[in-house]
C-alpha positions as CSV (number, residue, x, y, z in Angstrom):
1,M,92.8,82.3,119.1
2,P,94.0,83.0,115.6
3,R,93.3,80.4,112.9
4,H,96.9,80.4,111.7
5,C,99.6,81.2,114.4
6,L,102.5,82.9,112.7
7,T,105.6,84.2,114.4
8,V,106.9,87.8,114.0
9,S,109.4,86.8,111.4
10,D,106.8,85.1,109.3
11,V,104.6,88.2,108.8
12,D,105.7,91.2,106.7
13,V,102.5,93.2,106.9
14,T,99.8,93.6,109.6
15,V,96.6,95.1,108.3
16,L,95.0,96.8,111.3
17,T,91.3,97.7,111.1
18,I,89.2,99.1,113.9
19,T,85.5,98.9,113.2
20,Y,82.3,100.0,114.8
21,R,80.0,99.9,111.8
22,P,78.0,96.8,110.9
23,G,77.9,95.8,107.2
24,Y,81.5,96.5,106.1
25,I,82.9,93.0,106.7
26,D,82.0,91.9,103.2
27,T,83.9,94.7,101.4
28,M,86.9,94.6,103.7
29,T,87.2,90.8,103.2
30,Q,86.8,91.1,99.4
31,C,89.5,93.6,98.9
32,L,91.9,91.6,101.2
33,V,91.1,88.4,99.3
34,E,92.1,90.2,96.1
35,Q,95.6,91.3,97.3
36,N,98.6,90.3,95.3
37,L,100.9,90.0,98.3
38,P,100.9,86.3,99.2
39,R,98.5,85.6,102.2
40,D,101.2,83.9,104.2
41,R,103.1,87.2,104.3
42,W,100.4,89.3,106.0
43,E,97.9,89.1,108.7
44,W,94.6,91.0,109.4
45,V,93.9,92.3,112.9
46,L,90.3,93.3,113.2
47,V,89.5,95.1,116.5
48,D,85.7,95.2,116.8
49,D,83.7,96.8,119.6
50,L,80.9,94.4,118.7
51,H,83.1,91.4,118.7
52,S,80.8,89.3,120.9
53,V,77.9,89.9,118.6
54,R,79.7,89.6,115.2
55,H,82.3,86.9,116.0
56,E,80.4,84.1,114.4
57,L,79.4,86.2,111.4
58,V,83.0,87.3,110.8
59,A,84.3,83.7,111.3
60,A,81.8,82.4,108.7
61,Y,82.4,85.2,106.2
62,V,86.2,85.4,106.2
63,P,88.0,82.6,104.2
64,K,90.1,80.3,106.4
65,E,93.2,81.0,104.4
66,I,93.2,84.6,105.6
67,N,95.3,84.9,108.8
68,L,92.6,86.8,110.8
69,R,92.6,87.8,114.4
70,H,89.2,89.2,115.3
71,M,89.1,90.6,118.8
72,P,87.4,93.2,121.1
73,P,89.2,96.3,122.3
74,R,90.8,95.9,125.7
75,E,88.1,98.1,127.2
76,I,85.3,100.2,125.8
77,R,85.1,103.9,126.9
78,M,83.3,106.3,124.6
79,E,85.7,109.2,125.2
80,S,88.7,107.2,124.0
81,A,87.3,104.3,122.0
82,T,89.4,104.8,118.9
83,A,92.7,105.1,120.7
84,I,92.0,102.1,122.9
85,A,91.1,100.0,119.8
86,V,94.3,101.2,117.9
87,N,96.4,100.4,121.0
88,T,94.8,96.9,121.2
89,G,95.7,96.2,117.6
90,L,99.2,97.5,117.9
91,A,99.8,95.4,120.9
92,V,99.2,92.2,118.9
93,A,100.5,93.3,115.5
94,R,103.3,91.0,114.3
95,G,104.1,92.6,111.0
96,K,107.2,94.7,110.3
97,L,104.9,97.1,108.5
98,V,101.5,98.1,110.1
99,Y,99.0,99.2,107.4
100,F,95.9,101.0,108.9
101,M,92.9,100.1,106.9
102,A,89.7,102.0,107.6
103,D,86.6,99.8,107.7
104,Y,85.0,101.7,104.8
105,M,88.0,101.5,102.4
106,Y,88.4,99.4,99.4
107,L,92.1,98.6,98.6
108,H,93.5,98.2,95.2
109,P,94.7,94.6,94.7
110,T,98.4,95.8,94.7
111,C,98.1,98.0,97.7
112,L,99.8,95.8,100.3
113,E,102.5,94.8,97.8
114,R,103.2,98.4,97.0
115,H,103.4,99.5,100.6
116,W,105.7,96.5,101.4
117,D,108.0,97.5,98.5
118,I,108.1,101.1,99.8
119,Y,108.9,99.8,103.3
120,Q,111.8,97.6,102.0
121,K,113.3,100.6,100.2
122,H,112.7,103.4,102.7
123,G,111.2,102.0,105.9
124,P,112.7,102.7,109.3
125,D,112.4,100.3,112.2
126,V,108.9,101.5,113.0
127,F,106.9,102.1,109.9
128,I,103.2,102.8,109.8
129,S,101.3,103.3,106.6
130,G,97.8,103.7,105.3
131,P,95.1,106.3,104.8
132,I,96.0,108.1,108.1
133,V,99.0,109.6,106.4
134,D,96.7,110.9,103.6
135,L,94.2,112.4,106.1
136,I,97.0,114.2,107.9
137,T,98.4,115.6,104.6
138,Y,94.9,116.7,103.6
139,F,94.4,118.5,107.0
140,A,97.9,120.0,106.7
141,E,96.9,121.9,103.6
142,Y,94.5,124.1,105.5
143,G,95.2,123.4,109.2
144,F,98.8,123.9,109.8
145,N,102.1,123.2,107.9
146,K,102.8,119.7,106.6
147,A,106.1,119.3,108.4
148,H,104.4,120.0,111.8
149,S,101.4,117.7,111.1
150,T,103.6,114.9,109.8
151,A,106.0,115.1,112.7
152,Y,103.1,115.1,115.2
153,A,101.6,112.0,113.5
154,I,104.8,110.1,113.5
155,I,105.4,110.9,117.1
156,C,101.9,109.9,118.1
157,Y,102.1,106.5,116.3
158,Q,105.6,105.8,117.4
159,T,104.5,106.5,121.0
160,A,101.4,104.2,120.5
161,Y,103.7,101.5,119.1
162,L,106.2,101.7,121.9
163,K,103.5,101.8,124.6
164,A,101.8,98.7,123.1
165,K,104.9,96.7,122.3
166,H,107.3,97.7,125.1
167,P,105.0,98.9,128.0
168,T,107.6,98.5,130.8
169,E,110.3,100.4,129.0
170,F,107.8,103.0,127.8
171,M,106.5,103.6,131.3
172,A,110.0,103.8,132.8
173,A,111.1,106.3,130.2
174,A,107.9,108.4,130.7
175,L,108.4,108.5,134.5
176,T,112.0,109.4,134.3
177,S,111.9,111.9,131.4
178,V,110.7,114.8,133.6
179,M,112.2,114.6,137.1
180,G,112.1,117.2,139.8
């Protein structure tokens, strides 16, 4: 159970991290502690495939004032571990903005604040931010055109969000979209 239960309207940003490497909890925590965006305006969802082993370590290391939800993925399957972990995190995310933070990243202290400002100025109803956008752009420079890669990424994450947040409606739409 989360240490601080906030409602959807209380949280502006969800920082979503999936981890499968030991040893990064200290650097992730440190960069989140240093964020300028007030702590009551964001939450940290940490989906950890070693949750049962690291739960006590994480609970002891992360300061109580950080709204942390440390949880295991819904299931562990090697062929789709990352997707399952992301879907688990999206299903519980309460923020209007979901920021994907890789477990090896170190965020600038103004990172969440800057992304929230961008969201307020330009954000659609579903807005996902973070290094994934940078990786897609990097790949687009040599893989295929940027418009295609960006559109594909947006569709993938919007689909993941809808599947996680509105599973009944998503399944009904998926089953009725191709009939006959």
